[in-house]
C-alpha positions in Angstrom: -140.4 149.3 81.5 -138.2 151.8 79.6 -139.1 154.7 81.8 -138.3 153.3 85.2 -135.7 154.3 87.8 -134.5 151.7 90.3 -132.0 151.9 93.1 -129.5 149.1 93.0 -127.9 147.8 96.2 -129.4 150.4 98.5 -127.6 153.4 100.0 -123.8 153.3 100.3 -122.3 152.8 103.7 -118.7 153.6 104.8 -117.3 153.0 108.2 -120.9 152.3 109.5 -122.1 155.7 108.2 -124.9 155.7 105.6 -124.0 158.1 102.8 -126.5 160.2 100.8 -126.0 158.3 97.6 -126.9 155.0 96.0 -124.4 152.3 94.8 -126.1 152.4 91.4 -129.3 153.5 89.6 -131.0 151.8 86.7 -132.7 154.3 84.5 -134.4 152.5 81.6 -131.7 150.5 79.8 -128.7 152.3 81.4 -127.1 151.6 84.8 -125.2 154.4 86.4 -122.7 153.4 89.2 -121.5 155.8 91.8 -117.8 156.5 91.7 -116.1 153.6 93.4 -113.1 154.0 95.7 -111.1 151.0 96.9 -112.7 149.4 99.9 -111.8 146.6 102.3 -114.1 145.3 105.0 -116.4 148.4 104.7 -113.6 150.9 105.0 -111.6 152.9 102.4 -108.4 151.2 101.4 -105.8 153.9 101.9 -102.7 151.6 101.6 -101.3 149.4 98.9 -100.1 149.9 95.4 -102.2 151.5 92.6 -102.5 148.0 91.2 -104.0 146.7 94.5 -106.4 149.6 94.8 -107.4 149.4 91.1 -108.2 145.7 91.5 -110.3 146.5 94.6 -112.2 149.1 92.8 -112.9 147.0 89.6 -113.9 144.0 91.7 -116.5 146.1 93.6 -117.7 147.5 90.3 -118.0 144.0 88.9 -120.1 143.0 92.0 -122.4 146.1 91.7 -122.9 145.5 88.0 -123.9 141.9 88.8 -126.5 143.2 91.3 -127.9 145.3 88.4 -128.0 142.3 86.1 -125.0 143.5 84.1 -121.4 142.5 83.5 -118.3 144.3 82.6 -118.9 143.8 78.9 -122.0 146.0 79.3 -119.9 149.0 80.4 -120.1 151.8 77.8 -118.3 154.6 79.6 -115.8 154.9 82.4 -114.5 158.0 84.2 -111.3 157.7 86.2 -109.8 159.9 88.8 -106.2 159.3 89.9 -104.4 161.1 92.7 -101.0 161.0 91.0 -100.3 161.0 87.2 -97.4 158.6 87.8 -100.0 155.9 88.8 -101.5 155.9 85.3 -99.3 153.1 83.9 -100.1 150.7 86.8 -103.7 151.6 86.8 -103.9 151.2 83.0 -102.3 147.7 83.1 -104.8 146.4 85.6 -107.7 148.1 83.8 -106.7 146.3 80.6 -107.0 143.0 82.4 -110.6 143.8 83.3 -111.6 145.1 79.9 -109.4 143.0 77.5 -111.5 143.5 74.4 -113.9 146.2 73.2 -113.2 148.4 76.2 -115.6 151.2 77.1 -115.1 154.8 76.2 -113.0 156.3 79.0 -111.9 159.6 80.5 -109.1 159.9 83.1 -108.0 162.9 85.1 -105.6 163.7 87.9 -107.4 165.2 90.9 -107.2 165.6 94.6 -109.6 162.9 95.9 -112.0 163.4 98.9 -110.8 160.1 100.5 -107.1 159.3 101.0 -106.9 156.7 98.3 -105.2 156.6 94.9 -108.0 155.9 92.5 -111.8 156.3 91.9 -113.7 154.9 89.0 -117.3 155.5 87.9 -119.0 153.6 85.1 -122.1 153.6 83.0 -123.5 150.3 81.6 -126.0 149.6 79.0 -128.2 146.5 79.1 -131.9 146.6 78.0 -134.2 145.9 80.8 -135.8 143.1 78.7 -132.5 141.3 78.8 -132.7 140.8 82.6 
Protein backbone atom coordinates (compact mmCIF):
# COMPACT_ATOMS: atom_id res chain seq x y z
CA UNK A 1 0.00 0.00 0.00
CA UNK A 2 1.39 3.53 0.63
CA UNK A 3 3.83 3.36 -2.33
CA UNK A 4 1.41 2.39 -5.09
CA UNK A 5 0.35 4.31 -8.18
CA UNK A 6 -2.99 3.42 -9.74
CA UNK A 7 -4.72 4.83 -12.81
CA UNK A 8 -8.34 5.76 -12.07
CA UNK A 9 -10.92 5.56 -14.84
CA UNK A 10 -8.56 4.76 -17.69
CA UNK A 11 -7.37 7.20 -20.35
CA UNK A 12 -9.41 10.29 -21.13
CA UNK A 13 -11.36 10.37 -24.37
CA UNK A 14 -12.80 13.42 -26.15
CA UNK A 15 -14.79 13.29 -29.38
CA UNK A 16 -13.84 9.61 -29.77
CA UNK A 17 -10.11 10.39 -29.55
CA UNK A 18 -8.05 8.84 -26.75
CA UNK A 19 -5.85 11.47 -25.09
CA UNK A 20 -2.41 10.85 -23.64
CA UNK A 21 -3.51 11.43 -20.06
CA UNK A 22 -5.49 9.66 -17.35
CA UNK A 23 -8.66 10.91 -15.65
CA UNK A 24 -6.95 10.51 -12.29
CA UNK A 25 -4.02 8.86 -10.55
CA UNK A 26 -3.94 7.56 -6.99
CA UNK A 27 -0.43 7.86 -5.56
CA UNK A 28 -0.45 6.48 -2.06
CA UNK A 29 -3.00 8.45 -0.04
CA UNK A 30 -3.40 11.22 -2.63
CA UNK A 31 -5.60 11.29 -5.72
CA UNK A 32 -4.64 13.70 -8.50
CA UNK A 33 -7.34 14.55 -11.06
CA UNK A 34 -6.55 15.83 -14.52
CA UNK A 35 -7.85 19.33 -15.20
CA UNK A 36 -11.52 18.97 -16.04
CA UNK A 37 -13.28 21.04 -18.68
CA UNK A 38 -17.06 21.07 -19.05
CA UNK A 39 -18.22 18.06 -21.05
CA UNK A 40 -21.56 16.88 -22.41
CA UNK A 41 -22.04 13.56 -24.20
CA UNK A 42 -18.29 13.05 -24.59
CA UNK A 43 -17.65 16.45 -26.22
CA UNK A 44 -16.47 19.76 -24.75
CA UNK A 45 -19.32 22.06 -23.68
CA UNK A 46 -18.52 25.32 -25.44
CA UNK A 47 -21.87 27.03 -24.87
CA UNK A 48 -23.81 28.02 -21.77
CA UNK A 49 -23.17 30.30 -18.86
CA UNK A 50 -20.21 30.11 -16.51
CA UNK A 51 -22.61 28.65 -13.96
CA UNK A 52 -23.68 25.87 -16.36
CA UNK A 53 -20.09 25.09 -17.30
CA UNK A 54 -18.92 25.14 -13.66
CA UNK A 55 -21.67 22.70 -12.64
CA UNK A 56 -20.70 20.37 -15.51
CA UNK A 57 -17.04 20.47 -14.41
CA UNK A 58 -17.77 19.92 -10.71
CA UNK A 59 -20.26 17.13 -11.42
CA UNK A 60 -17.62 15.30 -13.50
CA UNK A 61 -15.04 15.88 -10.76
CA UNK A 62 -17.47 14.42 -8.23
CA UNK A 63 -17.93 11.33 -10.44
CA UNK A 64 -14.17 10.84 -10.90
CA UNK A 65 -13.56 11.26 -7.17
CA UNK A 66 -16.17 8.56 -6.56
CA UNK A 67 -14.37 6.20 -8.96
CA UNK A 68 -11.27 6.76 -6.81
CA UNK A 69 -13.15 6.03 -3.57
CA UNK A 70 -13.22 9.71 -2.60
CA UNK A 71 -15.77 12.46 -2.19
CA UNK A 72 -15.63 16.25 -2.48
CA UNK A 73 -14.88 16.56 1.25
CA UNK A 74 -11.56 14.79 0.56
CA UNK A 75 -10.38 17.55 -1.81
CA UNK A 76 -7.44 19.43 -0.29
CA UNK A 77 -6.42 21.63 -3.25
CA UNK A 78 -8.15 23.06 -6.30
CA UNK A 79 -6.61 24.92 -9.23
CA UNK A 80 -8.98 26.95 -11.40
CA UNK A 81 -8.47 28.49 -14.82
CA UNK A 82 -11.05 30.97 -16.12
CA UNK A 83 -11.08 32.37 -19.64
CA UNK A 84 -12.51 35.72 -18.46
CA UNK A 85 -12.09 37.42 -15.09
CA UNK A 86 -15.70 38.67 -15.24
CA UNK A 87 -16.78 35.00 -14.89
CA UNK A 88 -15.25 34.74 -11.40
CA UNK A 89 -18.36 35.78 -9.38
CA UNK A 90 -20.59 33.25 -11.20
CA UNK A 91 -17.96 30.54 -10.93
CA UNK A 92 -17.38 31.27 -7.25
CA UNK A 93 -21.10 31.14 -6.40
CA UNK A 94 -21.46 27.65 -7.92
CA UNK A 95 -18.15 26.48 -6.43
CA UNK A 96 -19.42 27.49 -2.98
CA UNK A 97 -22.48 25.23 -3.48
CA UNK A 98 -20.18 22.24 -4.06
CA UNK A 99 -17.77 23.09 -1.21
CA UNK A 100 -20.08 24.70 1.39
CA UNK A 101 -17.89 24.09 4.45
CA UNK A 102 -14.17 23.57 5.03
CA UNK A 103 -13.40 24.23 1.35
CA UNK A 104 -10.04 23.14 -0.08
CA UNK A 105 -7.11 25.46 -0.63
CA UNK A 106 -7.56 27.05 -4.05
CA UNK A 107 -5.73 29.03 -6.70
CA UNK A 108 -7.50 30.76 -9.58
CA UNK A 109 -6.03 32.40 -12.65
CA UNK A 110 -7.29 33.93 -15.87
CA UNK A 111 -5.82 32.20 -18.91
CA UNK A 112 -6.43 31.42 -22.53
CA UNK A 113 -7.70 27.82 -22.45
CA UNK A 114 -6.79 25.16 -25.03
CA UNK A 115 -10.46 24.27 -25.55
CA UNK A 116 -13.15 26.86 -26.31
CA UNK A 117 -14.79 26.71 -22.90
CA UNK A 118 -14.97 29.12 -19.98
CA UNK A 119 -13.48 27.11 -17.09
CA UNK A 120 -11.13 24.29 -16.18
CA UNK A 121 -10.67 22.86 -12.68
CA UNK A 122 -8.05 20.45 -11.34
CA UNK A 123 -8.19 18.98 -7.84
CA UNK A 124 -6.08 16.91 -5.48
CA UNK A 125 -7.81 14.75 -2.88
CA UNK A 126 -6.45 13.06 0.21
CA UNK A 127 -7.92 9.80 1.45
CA UNK A 128 -5.72 7.10 3.00
CA UNK A 129 -5.81 3.90 0.94
CA UNK A 130 -6.79 1.99 4.07
CA UNK A 131 -10.08 3.98 4.16
CA UNK A 132 -11.23 2.48 0.83
